[in-house]
Residue, then its C-alpha position, 0 to 999 in steps of 0.5 A: x366846543x373844545x371836545x368837538x375841535x379835538x375829536x374833528x382833528x383826530x378824525x382828519x389825522x385818522x383820515x390823513x393815515x389811513x389815505x384812501x382806505x375804502x371798506x368796499x376796495x379789494x383786499x388781497x391777504x398775503x399768506x407768509x411764512x411768518x403770518x399773514x399781511x392784508x392788504x386794501x387796493x386803491x383801484x381808483x387812484x391807481x387802476x392800471x397798477x392794481x390790475x397789473x397786482x391782481x392779475x399777478x395774484x390771480x395767476x398765482x405769480x407771487x406763490x413762492x416768491x420772496x422778501x429779497x430786500x429787506x431794510x428796516x426803517x425803509x422797505x421789505x420789498x418782495x414779488x419777484x424772486x423764488x428762494x434760491x434768488x431767481x428772478x421770475x418772468x413778467x408780463x409787460x411793465x406797467x405805466x407809472x401811476x405816482x402822481x395820484x395823490x397817495x404817498x409813501x407812508x408807512x404800511x402803504x404798499x407801492x411798485x418797485x421799478x429801475x429808473x425808468x419810470x414806467x418799468x414796474x412789473x411784479x415787484x413790490x415793497x411796503x413802505x416801513x416809515x414815511x418815505x416822502x422822497x419815493x414821492x412824485x415831485x416837480x421834476x418827476x414821478x415817483x414810486x406808484x402807492x397802490x396799496x395799504x397794509x390794513x392788517x399785518x404790519x407785525x408780520x412785516x415787522x417780523x420780517x424786518x428782525x430776521x437775521x440778514x446777509x448769509x447769502x445776500x446783503x439786505x436779504x433775510x437769512x432763511x427766506x420769508x416765503x409768500x406761501x399763497x395768495x387770496x383775492x377778497x372782492 
């Protein structure tokens, strides 16, 4: 009885940590200067956000962008600036889907946005901690979680350890680029 209870608790804990992980969901590989990060997307939970992200992936938009905002213990943000910090032109913003049951936990990926909840375009961030303050509340929307890192959190951690501040605060001194993006069905 005790073994069953412990195993059940472990299974429940693991399922909570992986949130909506699904072996049939699309995956995206981000090849960076420091290694590859693999994301599993959640189209059932954030359909418009995933569609928007895949559009940028399939257009080759992310190749050459950098991790331009890295705050150890908080987030690693990418997807909108070139190595020389020029903001790329984007498509129209996507609607906020933060009330989808997914939470900004360590290893999840969410859309960056301005104060307007419906202002997310191409930039995304990887949560480096459980950032529950980024989740929606009864008072307003949060930041839309649409994916999870399923391989390569060690690469994300390497990014956070790079020296920062030479050119911009919260940016690695040597730009960490996304070199290529591969979408897997």
